[in-house]
NUBA-957401 format. One record per atom (N, C-alpha, C): residue in one letter; chain; atom name; z negated, y, x. Coordinates in nm, 4 decimals. Layout:
// NUBA-957401
@res=a	chain=A	atom=CA	w=Z	v=Y	u=X $
...
END
This chain:
// NUBA-957401
@res=m	chain=A	atom=N	w=-0.1116	v=1.2363	u=-0.0974 $
@res=m	chain=A	atom=CA	w=-0.0033	v=1.1266	u=-0.1162 $
@res=m	chain=A	atom=C	w=-0.0460	v=1.0174	u=-0.2040 $
@res=s	chain=A	atom=N	w=-0.1755	v=1.0020	u=-0.2154 $
@res=s	chain=A	atom=CA	w=-0.2253	v=0.8822	u=-0.3050 $
@res=s	chain=A	atom=C	w=-0.1653	v=0.8987	u=-0.4414 $
@res=r	chain=A	atom=N	w=-0.1602	v=1.0213	u=-0.4955 $
@res=r	chain=A	atom=CA	w=-0.1084	v=1.0476	u=-0.6269 $
@res=r	chain=A	atom=C	w=0.0303	v=0.9957	u=-0.6344 $
@res=a	chain=A	atom=N	w=0.1144	v=1.0236	u=-0.5317 $
@res=a	chain=A	atom=CA	w=0.2531	v=0.9892	u=-0.5286 $
@res=a	chain=A	atom=C	w=0.2653	v=0.8369	u=-0.5323 $
@res=i	chain=A	atom=N	w=0.1755	v=0.7640	u=-0.4519 $
@res=i	chain=A	atom=CA	w=0.1831	v=0.6232	u=-0.4558 $
@res=i	chain=A	atom=C	w=0.1403	v=0.5639	u=-0.5854 $
@res=e	chain=A	atom=N	w=0.0539	v=0.6269	u=-0.6497 $
@res=e	chain=A	atom=CA	w=0.0084	v=0.5852	u=-0.7833 $
@res=e	chain=A	atom=C	w=0.1263	v=0.5883	u=-0.8798 $
@res=v	chain=A	atom=N	w=0.2106	v=0.6888	u=-0.8767 $
@res=v	chain=A	atom=CA	w=0.3212	v=0.7118	u=-0.9609 $
@res=v	chain=A	atom=C	w=0.4275	v=0.6066	u=-0.9308 $
@res=i	chain=A	atom=N	w=0.4498	v=0.5833	u=-0.8089 $
@res=i	chain=A	atom=CA	w=0.5476	v=0.4840	u=-0.7660 $
@res=i	chain=A	atom=C	w=0.5023	v=0.3381	u=-0.8015 $
@res=v	chain=A	atom=N	w=0.3738	v=0.3116	u=-0.7928 $
@res=v	chain=A	atom=CA	w=0.3207	v=0.1861	u=-0.8227 $
@res=v	chain=A	atom=C	w=0.3348	v=0.1577	u=-0.9741 $
@res=e	chain=A	atom=N	w=0.2897	v=0.2644	u=-1.0455 $
@res=e	chain=A	atom=CA	w=0.2974	v=0.2575	u=-1.1956 $
@res=e	chain=A	atom=C	w=0.4398	v=0.2276	u=-1.2425 $
@res=g	chain=A	atom=N	w=0.5362	v=0.2908	u=-1.1806 $
@res=g	chain=A	atom=CA	w=0.6758	v=0.2789	u=-1.2137 $
@res=g	chain=A	atom=C	w=0.7266	v=0.1326	u=-1.1847 $
@res=y	chain=A	atom=N	w=0.6990	v=0.0842	u=-1.0697 $
@res=y	chain=A	atom=CA	w=0.7332	v=-0.0511	u=-1.0452 $
@res=y	chain=A	atom=C	w=0.6645	v=-0.1489	u=-1.1379 $
@res=a	chain=A	atom=N	w=0.5420	v=-0.1311	u=-1.1676 $
@res=a	chain=A	atom=CA	w=0.4684	v=-0.2232	u=-1.2566 $
@res=a	chain=A	atom=C	w=0.5297	v=-0.2176	u=-1.3915 $
@res=k	chain=A	atom=N	w=0.5651	v=-0.1006	u=-1.4400 $
@res=k	chain=A	atom=CA	w=0.6232	v=-0.0910	u=-1.5767 $
@res=k	chain=A	atom=C	w=0.7605	v=-0.1579	u=-1.5826 $
@res=m	chain=A	atom=N	w=0.8321	v=-0.1531	u=-1.4642 $
@res=m	chain=A	atom=CA	w=0.9676	v=-0.2162	u=-1.4674 $
@res=m	chain=A	atom=C	w=0.9510	v=-0.3698	u=-1.4344 $
@res=g	chain=A	atom=N	w=0.8346	v=-0.4141	u=-1.4007 $
@res=g	chain=A	atom=CA	w=0.8156	v=-0.5516	u=-1.3815 $
@res=g	chain=A	atom=C	w=0.8669	v=-0.5952	u=-1.2418 $
@res=n	chain=A	atom=N	w=0.8690	v=-0.4976	u=-1.1502 $
@res=n	chain=A	atom=CA	w=0.9286	v=-0.5179	u=-1.0126 $
@res=n	chain=A	atom=C	w=0.8160	v=-0.5538	u=-0.9069 $
@res=r	chain=A	atom=N	w=0.7728	v=-0.6744	u=-0.9232 $
@res=r	chain=A	atom=CA	w=0.6642	v=-0.7138	u=-0.8285 $
@res=r	chain=A	atom=C	w=0.7134	v=-0.7237	u=-0.6868 $
@res=r	chain=A	atom=N	w=0.8376	v=-0.7610	u=-0.6677 $
@res=r	chain=A	atom=CA	w=0.8965	v=-0.7723	u=-0.5373 $
@res=r	chain=A	atom=C	w=0.8922	v=-0.6329	u=-0.4664 $
@res=a	chain=A	atom=N	w=0.9245	v=-0.5339	u=-0.5259 $
@res=a	chain=A	atom=CA	w=0.9132	v=-0.3970	u=-0.4773 $
@res=a	chain=A	atom=C	w=0.7697	v=-0.3633	u=-0.4355 $
@res=l	chain=A	atom=N	w=0.6736	v=-0.4018	u=-0.5121 $
@res=l	chain=A	atom=CA	w=0.5390	v=-0.3735	u=-0.4805 $
@res=l	chain=A	atom=C	w=0.4876	v=-0.4616	u=-0.3596 $
@res=e	chain=A	atom=N	w=0.5382	v=-0.5800	u=-0.3529 $
@res=e	chain=A	atom=CA	w=0.5062	v=-0.6676	u=-0.2337 $
@res=e	chain=A	atom=C	w=0.5694	v=-0.6023	u=-0.1096 $
@res=e	chain=A	atom=N	w=0.6865	v=-0.5453	u=-0.1164 $
@res=e	chain=A	atom=CA	w=0.7520	v=-0.4841	u=-0.0029 $
@res=e	chain=A	atom=C	w=0.6691	v=-0.3648	u=0.0388 $
@res=l	chain=A	atom=N	w=0.6179	v=-0.2881	u=-0.0535 $
@res=l	chain=A	atom=CA	w=0.5404	v=-0.1703	u=-0.0186 $
@res=l	chain=A	atom=C	w=0.4112	v=-0.2177	u=0.0462 $
@res=r	chain=A	atom=N	w=0.3633	v=-0.3275	u=-0.0012 $
@res=r	chain=A	atom=CA	w=0.2379	v=-0.3790	u=0.0569 $
@res=r	chain=A	atom=C	w=0.2586	v=-0.4200	u=0.2068 $
@res=t	chain=A	atom=N	w=0.3689	v=-0.4923	u=0.2257 $
@res=t	chain=A	atom=CA	w=0.4040	v=-0.5307	u=0.3556 $
@res=t	chain=A	atom=C	w=0.4262	v=-0.4162	u=0.4483 $
@res=n	chain=A	atom=N	w=0.4781	v=-0.3129	u=0.4061 $
@res=n	chain=A	atom=CA	w=0.5060	v=-0.1883	u=0.4760 $
@res=n	chain=A	atom=C	w=0.3814	v=-0.1198	u=0.5152 $
@res=r	chain=A	atom=N	w=0.2825	v=-0.1124	u=0.4197 $
@res=r	chain=A	atom=CA	w=0.1555	v=-0.0493	u=0.4505 $
@res=r	chain=A	atom=C	w=0.0764	v=-0.1337	u=0.5492 $
@res=r	chain=A	atom=N	w=0.0832	v=-0.2705	u=0.5415 $
@res=r	chain=A	atom=CA	w=0.0186	v=-0.3514	u=0.6399 $
@res=r	chain=A	atom=C	w=0.0704	v=-0.3343	u=0.7746 $
@res=v	chain=A	atom=N	w=0.2022	v=-0.3206	u=0.7874 $
@res=v	chain=A	atom=CA	w=0.2561	v=-0.2935	u=0.9201 $
@res=v	chain=A	atom=C	w=0.2147	v=-0.1615	u=0.9787 $
@res=i	chain=A	atom=N	w=0.2053	v=-0.0645	u=0.8882 $
@res=i	chain=A	atom=CA	w=0.1615	v=0.0707	u=0.9377 $
@res=i	chain=A	atom=C	w=0.0109	v=0.0571	u=0.9800 $
@res=i	chain=A	atom=N	w=-0.0667	v=-0.0051	u=0.9008 $
@res=i	chain=A	atom=CA	w=-0.2048	v=-0.0186	u=0.9337 $
@res=i	chain=A	atom=C	w=-0.2287	v=-0.0928	u=1.0645 $
@res=d	chain=A	atom=N	w=-0.1618	v=-0.2006	u=1.0857 $
@res=d	chain=A	atom=CA	w=-0.1561	v=-0.2779	u=1.2128 $
@res=d	chain=A	atom=C	w=-0.1210	v=-0.1906	u=1.3238 $
@res=t	chain=A	atom=N	w=-0.0160	v=-0.1082	u=1.3132 $
@res=t	chain=A	atom=CA	w=0.0252	v=-0.0279	u=1.4178 $
@res=t	chain=A	atom=C	w=-0.0822	v=0.0747	u=1.4523 $
@res=l	chain=A	atom=N	w=-0.1351	v=0.1456	u=1.3436 $
@res=l	chain=A	atom=CA	w=-0.2390	v=0.2401	u=1.3713 $
@res=l	chain=A	atom=C	w=-0.3568	v=0.1894	u=1.4360 $
@res=q	chain=A	atom=N	w=-0.3959	v=0.0678	u=1.3996 $
@res=q	chain=A	atom=CA	w=-0.5166	v=0.0058	u=1.4588 $
@res=q	chain=A	atom=C	w=-0.4895	v=-0.0308	u=1.6127 $
@res=s	chain=A	atom=N	w=-0.3738	v=-0.0534	u=1.6464 $
@res=s	chain=A	atom=CA	w=-0.3363	v=-0.0874	u=1.7829 $
@res=s	chain=A	atom=C	w=-0.3280	v=0.0395	u=1.8708 $
@res=l	chain=A	atom=N	w=-0.3312	v=0.1510	u=1.8234 $
@res=l	chain=A	atom=CA	w=-0.3145	v=0.2756	u=1.9017 $
@res=l	chain=A	atom=C	w=-0.4608	v=0.3104	u=1.9513 $
@res=k	chain=A	atom=N	w=-0.4727	v=0.2979	u=2.0692 $
@res=k	chain=A	atom=CA	w=-0.6130	v=0.3316	u=2.1274 $
@res=k	chain=A	atom=C	w=-0.6248	v=0.4775	u=2.1839 $
@res=s	chain=A	atom=N	w=-0.5130	v=0.5371	u=2.2149 $
@res=s	chain=A	atom=CA	w=-0.5115	v=0.6656	u=2.2801 $
@res=s	chain=A	atom=C	w=-0.5192	v=0.7783	u=2.1868 $
@res=f	chain=A	atom=N	w=-0.5128	v=0.7512	u=2.0614 $
@res=f	chain=A	atom=CA	w=-0.5067	v=0.8584	u=1.9557 $
@res=f	chain=A	atom=C	w=-0.6114	v=0.8375	u=1.8482 $
@res=d	chain=A	atom=N	w=-0.6579	v=0.9392	u=1.7922 $
@res=d	chain=A	atom=CA	w=-0.7518	v=0.9311	u=1.6689 $
@res=d	chain=A	atom=C	w=-0.6587	v=0.9092	u=1.5519 $
@res=t	chain=A	atom=N	w=-0.6615	v=0.7901	u=1.4980 $
@res=t	chain=A	atom=CA	w=-0.5794	v=0.7548	u=1.3876 $
@res=t	chain=A	atom=C	w=-0.6605	v=0.7277	u=1.2603 $
@res=s	chain=A	atom=N	w=-0.7877	v=0.7718	u=1.2628 $
@res=s	chain=A	atom=CA	w=-0.8827	v=0.7407	u=1.1600 $
@res=s	chain=A	atom=C	w=-0.8366	v=0.7916	u=1.0224 $
@res=s	chain=A	atom=N	w=-0.7855	v=0.9221	u=1.0293 $
@res=s	chain=A	atom=CA	w=-0.7443	v=0.9808	u=0.8980 $
@res=s	chain=A	atom=C	w=-0.6277	v=0.9087	u=0.8383 $
@res=a	chain=A	atom=N	w=-0.5217	v=0.8804	u=0.9261 $
@res=a	chain=A	atom=CA	w=-0.4001	v=0.8139	u=0.8793 $
@res=a	chain=A	atom=C	w=-0.4360	v=0.6752	u=0.8332 $
@res=l	chain=A	atom=N	w=-0.5244	v=0.6049	u=0.9116 $
@res=l	chain=A	atom=CA	w=-0.5631	v=0.4694	u=0.8753 $
@res=l	chain=A	atom=C	w=-0.6329	v=0.4664	u=0.7406 $
@res=r	chain=A	atom=N	w=-0.7277	v=0.5567	u=0.7197 $
@res=r	chain=A	atom=CA	w=-0.7919	v=0.5651	u=0.5859 $
@res=r	chain=A	atom=C	w=-0.6971	v=0.5876	u=0.4755 $
@res=h	chain=A	atom=N	w=-0.6100	v=0.6770	u=0.4995 $
@res=h	chain=A	atom=CA	w=-0.5157	v=0.7024	u=0.3933 $
@res=h	chain=A	atom=C	w=-0.4184	v=0.5900	u=0.3591 $
@res=n	chain=A	atom=N	w=-0.3834	v=0.5190	u=0.4612 $
@res=n	chain=A	atom=CA	w=-0.2911	v=0.4022	u=0.4337 $
@res=n	chain=A	atom=C	w=-0.3701	v=0.2860	u=0.3718 $
@res=l	chain=A	atom=N	w=-0.5079	v=0.2724	u=0.4091 $
@res=l	chain=A	atom=CA	w=-0.5868	v=0.1707	u=0.3418 $
@res=l	chain=A	atom=C	w=-0.6096	v=0.1974	u=0.1950 $
@res=e	chain=A	atom=N	w=-0.6160	v=0.3271	u=0.1620 $
@res=e	chain=A	atom=CA	w=-0.6353	v=0.3693	u=0.0221 $
@res=e	chain=A	atom=C	w=-0.5095	v=0.3398	u=-0.0580 $
@res=e	chain=A	atom=N	w=-0.3874	v=0.3677	u=0.0089 $
@res=e	chain=A	atom=CA	w=-0.2634	v=0.3383	u=-0.0559 $
@res=e	chain=A	atom=C	w=-0.2424	v=0.1871	u=-0.0694 $
@res=l	chain=A	atom=N	w=-0.2921	v=0.1057	u=0.0255 $
@res=l	chain=A	atom=CA	w=-0.2792	v=-0.0391	u=0.0147 $
@res=l	chain=A	atom=C	w=-0.3581	v=-0.0914	u=-0.0994 $
@res=a	chain=A	atom=N	w=-0.4752	v=-0.0405	u=-0.1204 $
@res=a	chain=A	atom=CA	w=-0.5658	v=-0.0714	u=-0.2344 $
@res=a	chain=A	atom=C	w=-0.4991	v=-0.0430	u=-0.3669 $
@res=i	chain=A	atom=N	w=-0.4242	v=0.0743	u=-0.3746 $
@res=i	chain=A	atom=CA	w=-0.3529	v=0.1116	u=-0.4995 $
@res=i	chain=A	atom=C	w=-0.2357	v=0.0110	u=-0.5195 $
@res=i	chain=A	atom=N	w=-0.1708	v=-0.0268	u=-0.4091 $
@res=i	chain=A	atom=CA	w=-0.0521	v=-0.1124	u=-0.4283 $
@res=i	chain=A	atom=C	w=-0.1044	v=-0.2541	u=-0.4682 $
@res=e	chain=A	atom=N	w=-0.2122	v=-0.2902	u=-0.4171 $
@res=e	chain=A	atom=CA	w=-0.2649	v=-0.4314	u=-0.4435 $
@res=e	chain=A	atom=C	w=-0.3170	v=-0.4375	u=-0.5864 $
@res=a	chain=A	atom=N	w=-0.3732	v=-0.3321	u=-0.6338 $
@res=a	chain=A	atom=CA	w=-0.4111	v=-0.3183	u=-0.7775 $
@res=a	chain=A	atom=C	w=-0.2899	v=-0.3298	u=-0.8634 $
@res=g	chain=A	atom=N	w=-0.1719	v=-0.2679	u=-0.8212 $
@res=g	chain=A	atom=CA	w=-0.0524	v=-0.2910	u=-0.9055 $
@res=g	chain=A	atom=C	w=-0.0052	v=-0.4277	u=-0.9024 $
@res=i	chain=A	atom=N	w=-0.0056	v=-0.4907	u=-0.7922 $
@res=i	chain=A	atom=CA	w=0.0370	v=-0.6303	u=-0.7894 $
@res=i	chain=A	atom=C	w=-0.0537	v=-0.7231	u=-0.8686 $
@res=a	chain=A	atom=N	w=-0.1874	v=-0.6887	u=-0.8726 $
@res=a	chain=A	atom=CA	w=-0.2785	v=-0.7752	u=-0.9470 $
@res=a	chain=A	atom=C	w=-0.2476	v=-0.7614	u=-1.1032 $
@res=r	chain=A	atom=N	w=-0.1830	v=-0.6566	u=-1.1507 $
@res=r	chain=A	atom=CA	w=-0.1445	v=-0.6503	u=-1.2818 $
@res=r	chain=A	atom=C	w=-0.0467	v=-0.7764	u=-1.3257 $
@res=f	chain=A	atom=N	w=0.0136	v=-0.8199	u=-1.2346 $
@res=f	chain=A	atom=CA	w=0.1127	v=-0.9294	u=-1.2632 $
@res=f	chain=A	atom=C	w=0.0463	v=-1.0623	u=-1.2729 $
@res=g	chain=A	atom=N	w=-0.0822	v=-1.0675	u=-1.2312 $
@res=g	chain=A	atom=CA	w=-0.1518	v=-1.1980	u=-1.2264 $
@res=g	chain=A	atom=C	w=-0.1117	v=-1.2785	u=-1.1056 $
@res=g	chain=A	atom=N	w=-0.1681	v=-1.3937	u=-1.0876 $
@res=g	chain=A	atom=CA	w=-0.1459	v=-1.4802	u=-0.9757 $
@res=g	chain=A	atom=C	w=-0.1974	v=-1.4295	u=-0.8553 $
@res=p	chain=A	atom=N	w=-0.1707	v=-1.5009	u=-0.7417 $
@res=p	chain=A	atom=CA	w=-0.2280	v=-1.4669	u=-0.6103 $
@res=p	chain=A	atom=C	w=-0.1639	v=-1.3346	u=-0.5543 $
@res=l	chain=A	atom=N	w=-0.2511	v=-1.2663	u=-0.4836 $
@res=l	chain=A	atom=CA	w=-0.2013	v=-1.1428	u=-0.4079 $
@res=l	chain=A	atom=C	w=-0.1312	v=-1.1859	u=-0.2885 $
END
């Protein structure tokens, strides 16, 4: 899925749609918080995957300059 998020981030960055990238980042942060709160399940794989996607999204936002 990381390749998919790379394509999505690239598209939003090319269109200059920082807001869409920020919404993706917010979504990933909510997912990460939820996964971290689940103690009864092994969420390590899903957590790692979402952290990787968050890094890709933040790199896309960084292309616009200014604060993340």
